[in-house]
C-alpha positions as CSV (number, residue, x, y, z in Angstrom):
1,M,0.0,0.0,0.0
2,P,1.4,3.5,-0.9
3,S,2.5,5.7,2.0
4,T,0.4,8.7,3.1
5,A,3.1,11.0,1.9
6,A,3.1,9.4,-1.6
7,T,-0.7,9.5,-1.8
8,L,-0.6,13.2,-0.8
9,A,2.0,13.9,-3.5
10,R,-0.2,12.3,-6.2
11,M,-3.2,14.2,-5.1
12,L,-1.3,17.5,-5.2
13,S,-0.2,16.7,-8.7
14,C,-3.8,16.1,-9.7
15,V,-4.8,19.5,-8.4
16,K,-2.7,21.1,-11.1
17,L,-4.9,19.4,-13.8
18,A,-8.2,20.0,-12.1
19,S,-10.4,23.1,-12.4
20,G,-13.4,24.7,-10.7
21,Y,-15.1,22.6,-8.0
22,A,-12.9,19.6,-8.7
23,R,-9.8,21.6,-7.8
24,V,-11.4,22.8,-4.6
25,A,-12.5,19.3,-3.6
26,L,-9.0,17.9,-4.3
27,L,-7.4,20.7,-2.3
28,L,-9.6,20.1,0.7
29,S,-8.9,16.4,0.6
30,A,-5.1,17.0,0.3
31,V,-5.3,19.4,3.3
32,A,-7.1,16.8,5.3
33,L,-4.6,14.1,4.3
34,G,-1.7,16.4,5.0
35,A,-2.9,16.9,8.5
36,M,-2.3,13.1,9.1
37,S,1.0,12.8,7.3
38,G,3.1,14.3,10.0
39,P,6.8,15.0,9.3
40,A,6.5,15.3,5.5
41,V,4.1,18.3,5.8
42,D,5.9,19.8,8.7
43,A,9.1,19.8,6.7
44,R,7.4,21.6,3.8
45,E,5.9,24.2,6.1
46,K,9.3,25.0,7.6
47,A,11.0,25.6,4.2
48,P,12.9,28.8,4.3
49,P,11.4,31.9,2.7
50,L,12.2,32.4,-1.0
51,H,14.5,35.2,-2.0
52,G,13.8,36.6,-5.5
53,L,15.6,38.9,-7.9
54,W,14.4,40.7,-11.1
55,I,16.7,40.7,-14.1
56,W,15.5,43.0,-16.8
57,K,17.0,43.0,-20.3
58,G,18.3,39.5,-19.6
59,E,19.4,39.0,-23.1
60,G,22.4,41.1,-22.3
61,L,23.8,38.3,-20.1
62,L,23.3,35.4,-22.5
63,H,26.6,35.9,-24.4
64,S,28.7,37.3,-21.5
65,A,30.6,34.8,-19.5
66,S,31.8,37.5,-17.1
67,G,28.3,38.8,-16.8
68,A,27.0,35.4,-15.9
69,R,29.8,34.9,-13.4
70,A,29.0,38.3,-11.8
71,L,25.3,37.4,-11.5
72,L,26.0,34.0,-9.9
73,A,28.4,35.6,-7.4
74,F,25.8,38.2,-6.5
75,C,23.2,35.5,-6.0
76,R,25.4,33.6,-3.7
77,S,26.4,36.6,-1.6
78,E,22.8,37.9,-1.3
79,K,21.2,34.4,-0.8
80,I,19.0,34.7,-3.9
81,T,17.0,31.5,-4.5
82,E,15.1,32.4,-7.6
83,V,15.4,35.0,-10.5
84,Y,12.8,36.5,-12.8
85,L,14.5,36.7,-16.2
86,S,13.2,39.0,-18.9
87,V,13.9,37.7,-22.4
88,P,11.9,39.2,-25.3
89,Q,9.6,36.8,-27.2
90,Q,11.6,37.2,-30.4
91,D,14.8,36.0,-28.6
92,I,13.3,32.9,-27.1
93,K,13.6,31.0,-30.4
94,S,16.6,32.7,-31.9
95,E,18.6,32.5,-28.7
96,D,17.3,29.3,-27.3
97,K,20.7,27.6,-26.9
98,A,22.1,30.6,-25.1
99,I,19.1,30.9,-22.9
100,A,19.2,27.1,-22.1
101,H,22.9,27.4,-21.1
102,F,22.2,30.4,-18.9
103,V,19.3,28.6,-17.2
104,E,21.5,25.6,-16.7
105,Q,24.1,27.7,-14.9
106,L,21.5,29.1,-12.6
107,H,20.1,25.6,-11.9
108,G,23.6,24.5,-11.2
109,A,23.7,27.0,-8.4
110,N,20.3,25.8,-7.0
111,I,18.5,28.9,-8.3
112,R,15.0,28.7,-9.8
113,V,14.4,30.6,-13.0
114,E,11.0,32.2,-13.8
115,A,10.4,33.7,-17.2
116,L,9.3,37.3,-16.9
117,V,6.4,38.5,-19.1
118,S,5.1,42.1,-19.0
119,S,2.3,44.3,-20.3
120,T,0.4,47.4,-19.3
121,T,-2.7,46.5,-21.3
122,A,-3.2,42.7,-21.3
123,D,-6.1,43.1,-18.7
124,M,-8.1,44.7,-21.5
125,G,-8.3,41.5,-23.5
126,G,-8.2,41.5,-27.3
127,S,-5.0,41.8,-29.1
128,A,-3.1,43.1,-26.1
129,R,-3.8,39.9,-24.1
130,A,-3.2,37.8,-27.2
131,K,0.3,39.3,-27.5
132,L,1.1,38.4,-23.9
133,M,-0.3,34.9,-24.2
134,E,1.8,34.3,-27.3
135,H,4.9,35.2,-25.2
136,V,3.8,32.7,-22.6
137,R,3.3,30.0,-25.3
138,A,6.8,30.8,-26.7
139,I,8.1,30.0,-23.2
140,L,6.2,26.8,-23.0
141,R,7.5,25.7,-26.4
142,F,11.0,26.5,-25.2
143,D,10.5,24.3,-22.1
144,E,9.2,21.4,-24.2
145,L,12.5,21.3,-26.0
146,H,15.0,21.8,-23.2
147,G,14.4,19.3,-20.4
148,D,16.6,20.2,-17.3
149,Q,17.4,23.6,-18.9
150,R,13.7,24.6,-18.9
151,F,12.2,27.6,-17.0
152,D,10.6,26.7,-13.6
153,G,7.8,29.2,-13.7
154,I,6.1,32.2,-15.3
155,H,6.4,35.6,-13.6
156,I,3.7,38.1,-14.6
157,D,4.2,41.8,-14.6
158,V,0.9,43.2,-15.9
159,E,0.5,46.8,-14.8
160,P,-2.9,48.3,-15.7
161,Q,-2.4,50.9,-12.9
162,Q,0.1,52.6,-15.1
163,R,-2.7,53.8,-17.4
164,P,-4.3,57.2,-16.5
165,E,-7.8,55.9,-16.3
166,N,-6.7,53.5,-13.5
167,K,-5.1,56.0,-11.2
168,G,-6.4,56.6,-7.7
169,E,-6.4,54.5,-4.5
170,G,-10.0,53.2,-4.8
171,N,-10.0,52.7,-8.5
172,L,-10.0,49.0,-9.2
173,Q,-12.1,48.8,-12.3
174,F,-9.3,46.9,-14.0
175,L,-9.3,44.0,-11.5
176,P,-11.7,41.6,-13.3
177,G,-9.6,41.8,-16.5
178,L,-6.4,41.4,-14.5
179,V,-7.7,38.3,-12.7
180,S,-8.9,36.9,-16.1
181,T,-5.4,37.4,-17.5
182,Y,-3.9,35.5,-14.5
183,H,-6.4,32.6,-15.0
184,E,-5.5,32.3,-18.7
185,I,-1.8,32.0,-18.0
186,R,-2.3,29.6,-15.1
187,V,-4.4,27.3,-17.2
188,L,-1.6,27.0,-19.7
189,A,1.4,26.9,-17.3
190,E,0.4,24.7,-14.4
191,P,-0.4,21.5,-16.3
192,R,3.2,21.7,-17.6
193,G,4.6,21.9,-14.1
194,L,5.4,25.6,-14.0
195,T,4.7,27.8,-11.1
196,V,2.9,31.1,-11.7
197,N,3.6,34.4,-9.8
198,A,2.4,38.0,-10.4
199,D,3.6,41.4,-9.2
200,I,0.9,43.5,-7.6
201,Q,0.7,47.0,-6.2
202,G,-0.5,47.9,-2.7
203,K,-3.8,49.4,-3.7
204,L,-5.1,46.0,-4.7
205,L,-5.0,44.9,-1.1
206,K,-7.4,47.8,-0.2
207,G,-10.3,46.3,-2.1
208,D,-13.4,44.8,-0.5
209,L,-13.7,41.2,0.6
210,A,-14.9,40.0,-2.9
211,A,-12.1,41.8,-4.7
212,R,-9.4,40.4,-2.4
213,R,-10.8,36.9,-2.7
214,A,-10.8,37.1,-6.5
215,L,-7.2,38.4,-6.5
216,L,-5.9,35.9,-3.9
217,S,-7.7,32.9,-5.5
218,A,-6.4,33.7,-9.0
219,L,-2.8,32.4,-8.5
220,P,-0.8,30.4,-6.0
221,R,1.8,33.2,-5.6
222,L,1.7,37.0,-5.6
223,T,4.5,39.5,-5.1
224,L,3.6,42.8,-3.4
225,M,5.7,45.7,-4.7
226,M,6.1,47.6,-1.3
227,Y,7.6,50.8,-2.7
228,E,8.1,54.4,-1.6
229,L,8.1,53.8,2.2
230,S,11.4,55.6,2.4
231,N,14.1,57.2,0.3
232,P,17.9,57.4,0.7
233,S,17.8,61.1,1.6
234,D,14.8,61.2,4.1
235,G,17.1,61.6,7.1
236,K,15.7,58.5,8.9
237,S,18.1,56.1,10.6
238,V,18.6,52.5,9.5
239,E,16.7,51.3,12.5
240,E,13.7,53.6,11.7
241,K,13.7,52.5,8.1
242,A,13.8,48.8,9.1
243,A,11.0,49.3,11.7
244,K,8.8,50.9,9.0
245,V,9.5,47.9,6.7
246,R,8.5,45.5,9.4
247,D,5.4,47.3,10.5
248,S,4.2,48.0,7.0
249,S,4.7,44.5,5.8
250,Q,2.8,43.0,8.7
251,E,0.0,45.5,8.2
252,M,-0.3,44.8,4.5
253,L,-0.3,41.0,5.0
254,A,-3.0,41.3,7.6
255,R,-5.1,43.6,5.4
256,A,-4.8,41.3,2.4
257,Y,-6.1,38.2,4.2
258,Q,-8.6,39.8,6.6
259,G,-11.8,37.9,6.6
260,L,-10.5,35.2,4.2
261,S,-10.0,31.6,5.1
262,D,-10.6,30.0,1.7
263,P,-8.4,27.0,0.7
264,G,-5.7,27.6,-1.9
265,L,-5.2,31.3,-1.4
266,A,-2.0,32.8,-2.8
267,R,1.0,33.1,-0.5
268,M,2.7,36.5,-0.8
269,A,6.2,37.7,-1.3
270,I,7.2,41.3,-0.6
271,A,9.4,43.3,-2.9
272,L,11.7,46.2,-2.1
273,R,13.6,48.3,-4.6
274,T,17.1,49.9,-4.7
275,A,15.6,53.4,-5.4
276,D,14.1,53.5,-1.9
277,Y,17.0,52.2,0.2
278,G,20.2,52.3,-1.8
279,K,22.9,50.2,-0.2
280,L,20.6,49.4,2.7
281,V,18.4,47.1,0.7
282,P,20.0,43.8,2.1
283,Q,19.2,45.0,5.7
284,M,15.7,45.9,4.8
285,L,15.1,42.6,3.2
286,Q,16.4,40.8,6.3
287,S,13.9,42.8,8.3
288,L,11.1,41.3,6.2
289,D,12.1,37.8,7.0
290,E,12.5,38.6,10.7
291,A,9.1,40.2,10.9
292,N,7.1,37.7,8.9
293,S,8.7,34.2,8.8
294,G,6.1,32.9,11.2
295,N,3.2,34.1,9.1
296,P,1.8,31.2,7.0
297,H,0.9,33.6,4.2
298,Y,4.4,35.0,3.8
299,L,6.3,33.6,0.9
300,G,9.6,35.5,1.2
301,W,11.1,38.6,-0.3
302,A,12.1,39.8,-3.7
303,R,14.6,42.5,-4.8
304,H,14.2,45.0,-7.6
305,S,16.5,44.7,-9.4
306,Y,19.8,43.2,-10.5
307,N,20.1,45.9,-13.1
308,D,20.6,48.5,-10.4
309,V,23.7,46.8,-9.0
310,A,25.2,44.9,-11.9
311,P,28.7,45.7,-13.0
312,R,28.8,48.2,-15.9
């Protein structure tokens, strides 16, 4: 008879292929079984937080041995466990061997690689979303051909909030289209074993219960861009900046999940950027782990971006 842990693993793999009520039923069954499986589930829950890093214009590293070495050295020193690599759709086929070699080097350093796709209009549907989806399909075709050199996930950077009509704290009219975009990508990616993550801004966490449920149910992972809390010339001490990071992250996580106990809600990473902290970014990121590592909704931190610190 198969072990409880093996049965749980098979059930979780089936969840990827299910949809709608079947997915919910499988998830509930897996949760119940996991409660009985003891050490295997405990070990997974105690996994360390992820540490992510954006790499924009990633094609510039593909043919640079020194650039790749510098990136790997940075990832080791900063304890990076996954990167979000931006490679234009047109390069995925023409540069496939170089991309595969680059991904192989990162995998050799135990670093996951998510392919970064971006848009400011995909939430509107039509040709804008079709363009983004074709980028996703190009990544999936690449993965089919490259075995161990394949991408590990899709990282979505869709930013409807950049458009003038979507400005304003309470203006979430774009949310249904954004959630629909997430669903379309998830349906393609998960059956092929890819994780799916998306960057979100803080105002999405200020929606009502239904809005937050829709957002947090759309994907298994989200990354909150927690920007503009500080700036390098604001006169605040390191301790004051770190305290603000800790307090704000705890407040935002509490706000996001308030009133929600649905199974399968997204876990959330929190991103900080160089422009807000300069050389203090590593200390601020450490503050995030210290403040939130006991929160089951906390996924880890992410740093924007390698391009700010890469050797010129």
